[in-house]
Every structure is written in structure tokens, then in C-alpha cells.
C-alpha positions in Angstrom: -12.5 -21.9 63.8 -14.3 -19.7 66.3 -16.4 -17.0 64.7 -15.1 -13.4 64.9 -18.4 -12.0 66.1 -17.9 -8.9 64.0 -20.7 -9.4 61.5 -23.5 -7.0 61.8 -21.9 -4.9 64.5 -21.1 -1.2 64.1 -17.4 -0.1 64.1 -16.4 3.6 64.3 -12.9 4.4 62.8 -10.8 7.5 62.6 -8.0 8.0 60.1 -9.8 5.9 57.5 -8.8 7.9 54.5 -5.6 5.9 53.6 -2.9 3.5 54.7 -3.8 1.4 57.7 -7.2 3.0 58.2 -8.4 2.3 54.6 -7.0 -1.3 54.9 -9.0 -1.7 58.1 -12.2 -0.5 56.5 -11.8 -3.2 53.8 -11.0 -5.9 56.4 -14.0 -5.0 58.6 -16.2 -4.9 55.5 -15.1 -8.4 54.6 -16.1 -9.5 58.1 -19.6 -8.1 57.6 -19.3 -5.1 59.9 -21.2 -1.9 59.5 -18.6 0.8 59.4 -18.5 4.5 60.2 -15.3 5.6 58.5 -14.0 9.1 59.3 -11.1 11.3 58.3 -10.5 15.0 57.7 -11.8 14.4 54.2 -13.7 11.4 52.8 -11.9 11.2 49.4 -9.6 8.3 50.3 -12.1 6.3 52.4 -13.2 3.1 50.5 -16.7 3.6 49.1 -18.3 0.3 50.0 -21.8 -0.9 50.9 -22.4 -0.5 54.6 -19.8 2.1 55.0 -20.9 5.5 56.3 -18.1 7.9 55.2 -18.0 11.1 57.3 -15.6 14.0 57.7 -14.2 14.4 61.2 -11.5 16.3 62.9 -10.5 14.2 65.9 -9.0 17.3 67.6 -12.5 18.7 67.8 -14.0 17.2 71.0 -17.5 18.5 70.3 -17.4 17.2 66.7 -16.4 13.7 67.9 -19.2 13.7 70.5 -21.8 14.9 68.0 -20.9 12.3 65.3 -20.9 9.5 67.8 -24.3 10.7 69.1 -25.7 10.9 65.5 -24.5 7.4 64.7 -26.1 5.9 67.8 -29.3 7.7 67.0 -29.5 6.8 63.3 -27.7 3.5 63.0 -27.6 1.9 66.5 -25.1 1.1 69.2 -21.4 1.3 68.4 -19.6 -1.9 69.4 -16.1 -1.2 68.2 -14.0 1.9 68.2 -10.6 2.2 66.5 -8.4 5.3 66.6 -6.1 5.3 63.6 -5.8 9.0 62.9 -2.3 10.3 63.3 0.2 12.8 62.0 4.0 13.0 62.0 6.3 15.8 62.7 10.1 15.4 62.5 12.9 17.6 63.8 15.1 18.1 66.8 13.5 19.2 70.0 15.3 22.5 69.9 13.9 23.2 66.5 10.3 22.1 67.2 7.7 24.9 67.3 4.9 25.1 69.8 2.5 24.8 66.8 4.0 21.6 65.6 4.0 20.0 69.1 0.4 21.1 69.7 -0.8 19.8 66.3 0.8 16.4 66.8 -0.6 16.0 70.3 -4.0 17.3 69.3 -4.5 14.5 66.8 -2.3 11.6 68.1 -3.2 11.9 71.8 -6.2 14.2 72.3 -8.0 12.6 69.4 -7.7 9.2 71.0 -9.0 10.6 74.3 -11.9 12.3 72.5 -13.1 9.1 70.8 -12.3 6.9 73.8 -14.3 9.1 76.2 -17.3 9.4 73.8 -17.5 5.6 73.3 -16.9 4.8 77.0 -19.9 7.0 78.0 -22.1 4.8 75.7 -20.5 1.4 76.0 -20.4 1.4 79.8 -24.2 1.1 80.4 -24.4 -1.6 77.8 -21.4 -3.5 79.2 -20.2 -4.4 75.8 -17.6 -3.2 73.3 -14.0 -3.1 72.3 -11.6 -0.3 71.6 -8.2 -0.4 69.8 -5.7 2.4 69.4 -3.2 2.2 66.6 -0.1 3.6 68.2 3.5 3.0 67.2 6.6 1.1 68.3 8.0 4.7 68.7 5.8 4.9 71.9 8.2 2.5 73.7 11.6 3.3 72.1 13.3 6.7 71.6 13.4 8.0 68.1 16.0 10.6 67.0 14.3 13.7 65.6 10.8 12.4 66.4 10.2 13.5 70.0 6.8 15.0 69.4 5.5 11.9 67.5 7.0 9.4 70.0 5.8 11.3 73.0 2.2 11.6 71.6 2.1 7.9 70.8 3.3 7.1 74.3 0.5 9.2 75.7 -2.1 7.6 73.5 -0.9 4.1 74.5 -0.9 4.8 78.2 -4.3 6.4 77.9 -5.7 3.3 76.2 -4.3 1.1 79.0 -5.9 3.3 81.7 -9.2 3.3 79.8 -9.0 -0.4 79.6 -8.5 -0.7 83.4 -11.5 1.5 84.0 -13.8 -0.3 81.5 -12.7 -3.9 82.3 -15.3 -4.4 85.1 -17.9 -3.6 82.5 -16.7 -6.2 80.0 -15.2 -3.7 77.6 -11.7 -4.4 76.2 -9.1 -1.8 75.3 -5.9 -2.7 73.4 -3.1 -1.2 71.4 -1.5 -2.2 68.1 1.9 -0.7 67.6 3.2 -0.8 64.0 6.8 -0.2 63.1 7.8 1.0 59.6 4.8 0.4 57.4 4.4 1.0 53.7 2.2 4.1 53.9 2.6 7.7 52.7 3.7 8.7 56.2 6.7 6.3 55.9 7.6 7.0 52.3 7.3 10.7 52.9 10.5 10.4 55.0 12.5 8.8 52.2 15.0 10.9 50.3 15.2 8.5 47.3 14.3 5.0 45.9 16.7 3.4 48.5 14.6 4.5 51.5 13.0 1.1 52.1 16.3 -0.7 52.0 17.9 1.7 54.5 15.0 1.3 56.9 15.1 -2.5 56.7 18.9 -2.5 57.2 18.7 0.0 60.1 20.0 3.5 60.5 22.9 3.5 63.0 23.4 7.2 62.7 19.9 7.7 64.1 20.3 4.8 66.6 17.6 2.9 64.8 17.7 -0.9 64.5 16.8 -2.7 61.3 13.9 -5.1 60.8 14.8 -8.7 61.5 12.1 -10.1 59.2 13.7 -8.2 56.3 10.6 -6.3 55.1 8.3 -3.4 55.8 4.8 -4.1 57.2 1.9 -3.6 54.9 -1.3 -1.8 56.0 -3.0 -5.1 55.8 -0.6 -6.6 58.3 -1.5 -4.0 60.8 -5.3 -4.2 60.0 -5.2 -7.9 60.7 -3.8 -7.4 64.2 -6.5 -4.8 64.9 -9.2 -7.2 63.6 -8.0 -9.9 65.9 -8.2 -7.6 69.0 -11.7 -6.4 68.1 -13.0 -9.9 67.5 -14.4 -12.4 69.9 -11.2 -14.5 69.4 -9.5 -12.0 71.7 -12.3 -12.2 74.3 -9.9 -12.4 77.2 -7.3 -9.9 75.9 -7.3 -6.3 77.3 -4.7 -3.6 78.1 -2.2 -5.3 75.8 0.1 -4.0 73.2 0.8 -6.0 70.0 3.9 -4.9 68.1 3.6 -5.3 64.4 7.1 -4.3 63.4 8.9 -7.4 62.1 10.9 -7.6 65.3 12.4 -4.1 65.0 11.8 -3.2 68.6 13.7 -6.4 69.8 11.1 -7.2 72.4 7.7 -8.9 72.7 
């Protein structure tokens, strides 16, 4: 099998403190990457050899720029960027506050922009690198009571495609992984009781939400594996694409 090319390269991750981000830290570590793993706090970030755990608020543009600059100065060139950090807000549009809307966009959309811009400035002269945004299948299908989240993820996805178009002439690939319902605290926090998983898998017609054809929730490792593929040399001719990891729930490829 063709080598992944990941070993020894530096990967910069946001949202590494749990769920998909923590699973990706472990997956990259198994591939031999050197990892800069960030989150608002470092408590949930896997403490492994070769992992630089750092607090970071992705909504803070100056903070993102400063940490990227420090990593490049102290560790070397960043070859991979992965934007995982995300927050959820639920509620009808008429009941959504300005503060909630701004908070969701600050992290889910502006945070992707801040990291993508910082890495583009450094990868472009080197003509090497790969960037992946962990978005959501909600970016491409309406979700009842989730307008802020869905709109922010749609913005992040389109930004990543536009970034990919700009960076393609420099040999830098930008892609999207769009999970569906995944077994993370963000998902389980929406469940009212122990039957939450079964209801999500079966579908929620009252919210116009289809079920999951594969009959199960994704695991964080399922999503991490898709990200790992897009970062790797095995995806050397893949850019500006969107991989759905949702068990068929979106009913499209």
C-alpha cells in the first residue's frame, strides 16, 4: 500500500480536546506525525509523545496567528492544518439571540478562516501542504431549529473550497469532511433520554430529519479516518471535495 507520507510532518489541529479532535490526535500520532493540538483548554487533549498541547481561542485572529508563528519558529514548517473546533446552538430563528448567532459564527466560520489564512500565508511560498475542515452534513441540508449551526458550517465549507481554489496552483490541497450524527458530547447533549440514539437512527419526521441508512451513529474514529485520508499522500489528487461521513443520512454522495 502506498505510504501516507504523514510521518515526521507537523499537523496543527483545533478542537482537539474531545470527540473527533481527540480521535484525530490519536490517529495522527499512530501515523508518526508531530502534532500541535489546540482547544480552549488542554485538559481533554491526549497527552502523548510528540504532541504539543496548547490553549487557543480560534475566534481570536491574533492568537491564531501568534501560535502558528511560534510553532513555525520553534518546531518547523506546518504541513497539515485541520479545523475541528465547533460549537452548537439550537433554537428557532425567531428565538435566536445576536450573541448566540455571533458566538457560533465566531468559532465555526471565522475560526476556520483564521487558521486557513494563517497557514496559507506560510504554505504558499513552500508550495506544499494540506488543509481539512471538519464541517457537517448540516451545511448542505436544512436543519429544523439549527439555523445558526447549519449556516456557519455552510460558510466554513464554502470558504474551504474557495481557499482550495486559490491554493491549488501552489500544490496545496483543501478539503472538507462532513460528519452526520456522531457519538460525541455535542450529539448526546441533544438527547432527552436513553432512547436518543435510537430516535436519531430511525429519523425524526417531526423535524424533517431522515434516519441513518447504515443503522448506526458514526464514531469519532470514523470521522478521523476520513480526515487522515484527505491529509495523506493517498489523496494527492483530491482537493475542494466534500466527504460525507453520515451513514447515508444525507441521501447523496
